[in-house]
C-alpha positions in Angstrom: 138.9 107.2 95.5 135.5 105.7 96.2 133.3 103.1 94.7 129.7 104.8 94.8 126.5 104.0 93.4 124.2 107.1 92.2 120.6 106.7 92.0 119.9 109.4 89.1 116.2 109.7 89.5 113.4 111.8 87.9 112.5 113.7 91.3 114.9 113.0 93.5 118.8 111.6 93.4 120.8 109.8 96.1 124.8 109.1 96.4 125.9 106.0 98.3 129.4 104.8 98.6 130.7 101.4 99.6 133.0 101.2 102.8 134.4 97.9 104.3 131.4 98.1 107.2 128.8 98.4 104.3 126.7 100.9 102.4 126.5 104.7 103.4 124.4 107.2 102.4 125.7 110.8 101.5 124.4 113.5 102.5 124.9 115.6 99.4 122.3 118.6 99.9 120.5 120.3 102.8 116.8 119.9 102.9 114.7 122.2 104.7 113.4 121.2 108.5 110.2 120.4 107.1 111.5 118.4 104.2 114.0 116.7 106.7 111.4 115.3 109.1 109.6 114.0 106.2 112.5 111.4 105.0 114.1 113.6 102.8 117.7 114.0 104.8 119.2 112.0 102.3 117.9 113.0 99.2 118.9 115.9 96.5 116.1 116.8 94.2 117.0 116.5 90.7 116.0 119.8 89.9 118.2 122.6 87.7 117.3 126.3 88.3 118.5 129.1 85.7 117.9 132.7 85.2 118.0 134.7 82.0 121.4 134.7 81.9 122.0 130.8 82.3 123.3 131.1 86.0 122.3 127.9 87.8 121.4 126.5 90.9 120.8 122.8 91.6 118.8 120.6 94.1 117.1 122.1 97.5 118.4 125.6 96.5 116.5 125.3 93.0 113.8 123.4 94.4 112.8 126.7 96.7 114.0 129.5 94.3 112.5 131.3 91.8 114.2 131.2 88.9 113.0 129.0 86.1 112.9 125.6 87.0 114.3 122.5 84.9 112.5 119.3 86.3 112.3 116.1 85.4 115.4 116.2 82.9 115.6 112.4 83.1 112.2 112.1 81.2 113.9 114.2 78.3 116.1 111.5 77.7 114.3 109.1 75.5 112.6 111.6 73.0 114.2 115.2 73.9 117.4 117.0 72.1 117.1 120.3 73.6 115.2 122.1 76.4 114.6 125.8 76.9 116.5 127.7 79.0 114.9 131.3 79.1 114.3 131.7 75.3 117.2 129.8 74.2 117.7 126.1 73.8 120.2 124.0 75.4 121.1 120.2 74.7 119.7 117.7 77.2 123.0 115.8 77.7 124.7 119.5 78.2 122.1 119.9 81.4 122.1 115.9 82.6 125.9 116.0 82.5 126.0 119.3 84.7 123.7 117.8 87.2 126.2 114.4 87.3 129.0 116.8 87.8 127.1 118.9 90.5 126.4 115.6 92.5 130.3 114.7 92.4 131.2 118.4 93.4 128.7 118.1 96.5 130.4 114.6 97.4 133.6 116.5 97.3 132.5 118.7 99.7 132.0 116.2 101.9 135.1 114.4 101.6 134.2 112.1 99.2 135.9 111.5 96.1 133.9 109.1 93.8 135.9 107.4 91.2 134.3 104.3 89.8 130.4 104.7 89.9 127.4 102.3 88.8 124.4 104.4 88.0 120.7 103.1 88.1 118.2 103.1 85.1 114.4 102.6 85.1 114.2 98.7 84.2 111.9 99.5 81.4 113.8 102.7 80.4 114.6 102.7 76.3 117.7 102.1 74.9 118.3 105.4 73.8 118.0 106.8 77.4 120.2 104.4 78.9 122.9 105.2 76.5 123.0 109.4 77.2 122.5 108.7 80.9 126.0 106.7 80.7 127.4 109.2 78.7 126.6 112.3 80.6 127.6 110.7 83.9 131.1 110.2 82.2 131.3 113.9 80.6 131.1 115.2 84.1 134.0 113.0 84.9 132.7 110.0 86.4 133.9 106.7 85.4 130.4 104.5 84.9 131.1 101.2 85.5 127.6 99.9 84.6 124.2 100.9 84.6 121.6 98.5 86.3 118.0 98.6 86.8 116.4 100.3 89.2 114.5 97.1 91.1 117.4 94.7 91.0 119.3 97.6 92.8 116.8 97.8 95.0 116.7 94.0 95.7 120.3 93.8 96.1 120.2 96.6 99.0 117.2 94.5 100.6 118.8 91.0 100.3 121.3 92.6 102.3 119.3 93.2 105.1 116.9 89.8 105.3 119.7 87.4 103.6 117.0 84.9 102.2 116.9 83.3 98.8 113.9 83.4 96.8 111.6 85.3 94.5 111.3 89.0 94.8 108.5 91.4 93.0 109.6 94.8 93.2 107.4 97.9 92.5 109.6 100.9 91.8 107.3 104.0 91.8 109.0 107.2 91.8 108.6 110.8 90.2 108.6 109.7 87.0 108.1 106.4 86.1 106.6 102.6 87.4 108.6 99.4 86.8 107.5 96.4 87.7 110.3 93.6 87.6 110.1 89.9 89.2 113.7 88.6 90.5 115.4 85.4 91.8 117.6 85.6 94.5 120.0 82.3 94.7 122.8 82.2 96.3 123.6 85.7 96.5 123.0 86.1 92.8 120.2 88.2 91.0 118.5 87.3 87.9 115.7 89.1 86.4 112.9 87.0 85.4 110.4 89.5 83.7 109.6 93.4 84.0 107.3 95.7 82.8 106.0 98.9 83.6 104.8 102.5 82.5 107.6 105.0 81.1 105.7 108.2 82.4 103.7 107.7 85.4 104.8 108.6 88.7 104.6 111.9 91.8 104.6 114.1 89.3 101.5 113.0 87.9 99.8 112.7 91.2 100.9 116.1 91.6 99.2 117.4 88.7 95.9 115.7 90.1 95.9 117.6 93.0 97.1 121.0 91.6 93.9 120.8 89.0 91.7 120.2 92.0 92.9 123.1 94.2 92.6 125.4 91.4 89.2 124.3 90.2 86.7 127.2 90.2 89.4 129.8 91.0 89.8 133.0 89.1 92.5 133.1 86.3 95.6 133.0 88.5 98.5 135.7 87.6 101.5 133.3 87.8 105.0 134.7 88.6 108.3 132.3 89.0 107.7 133.1 92.9 104.1 132.1 93.1 104.2 129.1 90.7 106.8 127.7 92.8 105.2 128.2 95.9 102.2 126.7 94.8 104.2 123.6 93.4 105.8 122.8 96.8 102.4 123.2 98.7 101.0 120.9 96.7 104.0 118.1 96.5 104.3 118.5 100.4 100.4 118.1 100.6 100.7 114.9 98.8 103.4 113.7 100.9 101.4 114.6 104.4 98.4 112.8 103.2 100.1 109.6 103.4 100.4 109.9 107.4 97.6 112.5 107.7 93.8 112.1 107.4 93.7 115.7 105.9 95.9 118.8 104.8 95.3 122.4 104.5 96.7 124.0 101.5 97.7 127.3 100.8 96.3 129.1 97.4 97.8 131.0 94.9 96.5 134.9 95.9 95.4 133.6 99.0 93.2 131.6 100.7 93.7 128.0 101.8 91.7 124.7 100.7 91.2 121.7 103.2 91.9 118.3 101.5 90.9 115.1 102.9 93.2 111.8 102.2 89.7 110.4 101.1 89.3 112.9 98.4 93.0 112.7 97.4 92.2 108.8 96.9 89.6 109.8 94.5 91.3 112.2 92.5 94.6 109.8 91.8 92.3 106.5 91.7 92.9 106.0 87.8 96.8 106.4 88.3 96.6 103.8 91.4 94.8 101.5 89.2 97.4 101.7 86.6 99.3 99.8 88.6 97.5 96.4 88.1 98.3 96.3 84.3 102.5 95.9 84.7 102.2 93.9 87.9 99.9 91.2 85.9 101.8 91.3 82.7 105.1 90.5 84.8 103.4 87.8 87.0 102.2 86.3 83.6 106.0 86.9 81.8 107.6 85.1 84.9 105.1 82.6 85.1 104.5 83.2 88.9 101.2 82.8 91.1 101.1 84.8 94.3 102.1 81.7 96.2 105.6 81.6 94.3 106.5 85.1 96.0 108.8 85.4 99.2 109.4 89.1 99.3 107.5 92.0 97.8 109.5 95.2 97.8 108.2 98.8 97.6 110.6 101.5 96.5 110.2 105.5 95.3 108.3 108.0 96.8 104.8 107.1 95.1 105.0 103.5 97.1 104.4 105.6 100.4 100.8 106.5 99.2 98.4 104.4 101.4 96.4 103.8 98.6 99.3 102.2 96.4 100.2 99.9 99.4 96.7 98.9 99.9 96.4 98.2 95.8 99.5 96.1 96.2 98.2 93.8 99.0 94.9 93.3 97.1 96.8 92.1 94.2 99.7 89.7 95.8 97.9 89.0 99.5 101.2 89.9 100.6 102.7 92.4 102.8 105.8 94.7 101.6 109.2 93.6 103.3 110.2 96.1 106.1 113.7 97.7 106.9 114.0 99.1 103.4 114.3 103.3 102.9 112.1 103.5 100.0 114.0 106.8 99.4 117.8 105.4 99.4 117.4 101.8 98.6 117.8 101.9 94.9 121.1 104.0 95.3 122.4 101.7 98.0 122.0 98.8 96.0 123.7 100.6 93.0 126.9 101.0 95.6 126.7 96.9 96.4 126.9 96.5 92.4 129.6 98.9 91.8 131.3 97.1 95.0 130.7 93.6 93.1 132.4 94.9 90.1 135.5 96.1 91.6 136.1 93.1 93.7 135.0 94.5 97.0 132.1 92.3 97.9 132.1 89.0 96.7 128.8 87.8 98.6 126.7 89.4 95.8 126.7 89.0 91.7 123.9 90.3 89.5 122.3 89.3 86.1 120.0 91.7 84.3 117.3 90.8 81.5 116.2 92.7 78.2 113.2 95.1 78.9 112.0 95.0 75.8 112.2 92.9 72.5 114.6 94.2 69.8 114.3 93.9 66.2 114.1 95.2 62.6 111.1 96.1 60.4 110.1 93.8 57.6 107.4 93.9 54.8 105.0 91.2 54.6 102.3 92.0 51.7 103.0 95.7 52.0 102.6 95.6 55.6 105.4 96.6 58.0 106.1 94.0 60.3 108.4 93.8 63.8 110.8 91.0 63.2 112.0 90.3 66.5 116.1 89.3 67.1 116.3 89.6 70.8 113.4 88.5 72.9 112.2 90.2 75.8 113.4 89.2 79.2 116.6 87.4 77.6 119.8 87.6 79.9 122.0 89.9 79.1 124.2 89.7 77.4 122.0 89.0 74.8 122.8 88.2 70.8 120.8 87.3 68.1 120.3 87.2 64.5 117.8 86.3 61.6 118.5 86.0 58.4 116.9 88.6 55.8 116.2 88.7 51.6 115.6 91.9 49.5 111.9 92.5 48.9 112.4 92.8 44.8 115.8 91.1 43.1 116.6 94.2 41.3 117.0 96.1 44.4 120.4 97.6 45.1 120.2 98.9 48.8 118.2 97.5 51.8 117.3 100.2 55.0 117.9 98.8 58.3 115.5 99.9 60.9 116.3 99.3 64.7 113.2 99.0 66.5 112.5 98.2 70.4 109.0 97.3 71.7 106.5 94.7 71.3 106.3 92.4 68.4 102.9 91.3 69.3 101.3 94.8 68.5 101.1 96.9 65.3 104.7 98.4 64.0 102.6 102.0 64.3 101.6 101.4 68.2 103.3 103.6 70.7 105.2 101.2 72.5 107.0 100.6 69.5 109.7 102.9 68.5 112.1 103.1 65.7 116.2 104.1 67.1 118.1 104.4 64.4 118.5 103.3 60.7 121.0 102.8 58.3 121.0 102.1 54.3 123.3 99.5 53.4 124.3 98.5 49.6 123.2 94.9 48.7 125.4 92.4 46.5 125.5 93.1 42.9 121.6 92.3 41.6 123.3 89.9 38.6 124.6 87.7 41.0 122.6 84.4 40.5 123.1 83.2 43.9 121.9 84.4 47.1 121.5 87.8 48.1 120.3 87.3 51.2 122.4 88.9 54.2 122.4 88.3 58.1 121.6 90.7 60.5 123.0 90.2 64.4 122.5 92.1 67.2 124.6 92.0 70.7 123.2 93.9 73.4 125.5 94.3 76.2 124.9 94.4 80.0 124.5 98.4 80.0 121.7 98.1 77.4 124.0 99.5 74.5 123.2 97.8 71.2 126.0 96.5 68.8 124.6 95.6 65.1 126.1 93.7 62.3 124.8 92.9 58.5 126.7 90.0 56.6 126.3 88.6 53.2 125.4 84.9 53.5 127.3 83.8 50.6 130.5 85.9 51.0 130.8 86.6 54.4 131.6 90.5 53.6 130.6 93.0 56.3 127.7 95.4 54.8 127.4 97.1 58.5 129.1 97.2 61.5 127.6 99.9 64.1 126.8 100.8 67.5 124.1 102.5 68.6 124.4 105.7 69.5 122.1 109.2 70.0 121.7 112.6 70.0 124.5 114.9 70.2 126.2 112.2 72.7 126.7 110.0 69.4 129.2 112.4 68.3 132.4 112.2 70.2 133.7 115.6 69.1 130.7 117.1 70.5 131.2 114.8 73.5 134.5 116.5 74.3 132.9 119.9 73.6 130.1 119.2 76.1 132.1 117.6 78.6 134.8 121.3 78.3 131.5 123.3 78.9 130.4 121.2 81.8 133.6 122.0 83.6 133.2 125.7 82.4 129.5 125.4 84.1 131.0 124.2 87.2 133.8 127.0 87.4 131.6 130.0 86.3 127.8 129.0 87.8 126.8 129.8 84.0 125.2 127.7 81.2 126.3 128.4 78.0 124.1 127.5 75.1 126.5 128.1 72.0 126.6 124.2 71.7 123.2 123.8 71.1 123.0 126.4 67.7 125.4 124.4 66.6 124.1 120.7 67.3 122.7 119.6 63.8 123.5 116.6 62.6 125.9 117.1 59.4 123.6 115.1 57.2 120.7 117.2 58.2 122.8 120.2 57.7 123.7 118.9 54.1 119.8 118.4 53.2 118.9 121.7 54.5 121.9 123.1 52.1 120.3 121.0 49.1 116.5 122.7 50.0 117.7 126.0 50.1 120.5 126.2 47.4 119.8 123.7 45.0 116.1 123.2 44.7 114.3 126.3 46.3 115.5 129.0 43.7 114.1 127.1 40.8 110.9 126.6 41.9 107.3 128.4 41.6 106.4 130.5 44.6 103.8 127.9 45.7 106.2 125.3 45.7 108.9 127.0 47.0 106.8 128.2 50.3 106.2 124.5 51.0 109.6 123.4 50.8 110.8 125.8 52.8 108.6 125.7 55.5 109.4 121.5 55.6 113.3 123.1 55.8 112.5 125.9 58.7 110.2 122.8 60.4 113.5 120.3 60.6 116.0 123.0 61.5 113.6 124.0 64.2 112.9 120.4 65.5 113.1 120.4 69.4 113.1 116.4 69.8 114.3 113.7 68.4 110.9 112.4 67.2 110.2 115.7 65.6 113.2 115.8 63.9 113.1 112.0 62.5 109.8 113.0 61.1 110.8 116.0 59.7 113.9 114.8 57.8 111.8 112.0 56.5 109.2 114.7 54.8 111.6 116.9 53.5 114.0 113.9 52.2 110.6 112.5 50.5 109.7 115.9 49.0 113.3 116.6 47.4 113.4 113.2 46.1 111.1 114.8 43.1 114.1 117.2 42.7 116.9 115.1 42.5 117.9 116.1 38.8 118.9 119.3 40.7 121.1 118.2 43.3 
């Protein structure tokens, strides 16, 4: 059995193991020679390909094939419940778990039986994505010791080389996410001071800018799976080559070529590069650092190899990045060190992480929703916070507890602020003369999992006690089913989508039944059509956000027909 670290990336994944002589990066896939020469020897593309029958391929085979390709599945974890494979929906957890199982199988083929693993996660990843990532790995038969933020893992890998204490600014910009994190290393202990980032920004966005430019002025392209994949690979390879070459010739779909210079590419992606300013400046402000405070600047992730990115970092910070770090594998190496720390195999380091966003609930002031902060951003984990609340009206029998994540200084409807989950709790008897206030307590552990408790201030009675869980993975019975299906997929090479067809929450099924069997039959045609449309929208919702919105809308409409229910 082996202690390991997995960098589960948006575009590429890497596996490293801990050995008595240090960290070893495992070759879990075989890239084509041209990609290997560009630094991808130790990398497995985070890609799943499936044909119309659900037959699957992974990694480099999937990347170079002609079947439908599912890329950046990691980006789906915060918001989506299903993804289309052919014309059928498949649970996101099922796909991600299958990919983890493939990593495990590839390691075993190399003679490495991975047992206890630390999995990395973007520093600014939402709680929902953290929870689902851990559950997916576990459903693949991998014991997850903990999740660790990618920049912290990179800092641990770097410090094992330069062996100096100090303040470290990590810029982690890969294929799908941008994170900037300020850490302090003291006596081998890594403490996150602050973090800022952009959840959906990375190499994929750079590829898209270049692809749009190359297709400008071309007649309508008749795409087939083969030509689309070939062009996507041409674009990605051109982007990578322009980090070391002044120009590159790109083959176009349908024939012909086009010359792209580095100067033109930098012009196309300048707005994306400029986006880096905001999280760097925010992170520095939150940490109360100046450029003079920084001892080391670490650049990790493939996007940080772009010369324009390195140039703007130097302009903003006045420092050259530390050398000797493999931007493609450092995060996985650091995760393996973290795993060795947790198992007691490595006693020279330790680490502490901090909250990436504020956590709180929604309150009302003069009819407006406000973000009531319970655990602040950049609070060291594990963290506990509590506030006391009272109902708005004396006659209230229930109150809705909403868990929100984001920034309390921004309006509740800002895109940064998101509702994770909500519960309705019953309040003490309205006739009670004493205070009907309650205390809401949050406990946030080192894996980014949140535990919520509401307690009556007068009696101490527990009104609510829950662990935040999300999506299909929140249902333990469904987790067992997915784990079994992942095993079947590994054995047969084919994904079954039968779980997705029955993935609706029992409460949603109940709501749909009420609408269709107890309300619609008794309404006039016009009203019945409107409610039927709402019910259909809920049943066919493809993301968590869509489902939450549709549930709220249908419930609100049915409320006026409560006498029928």
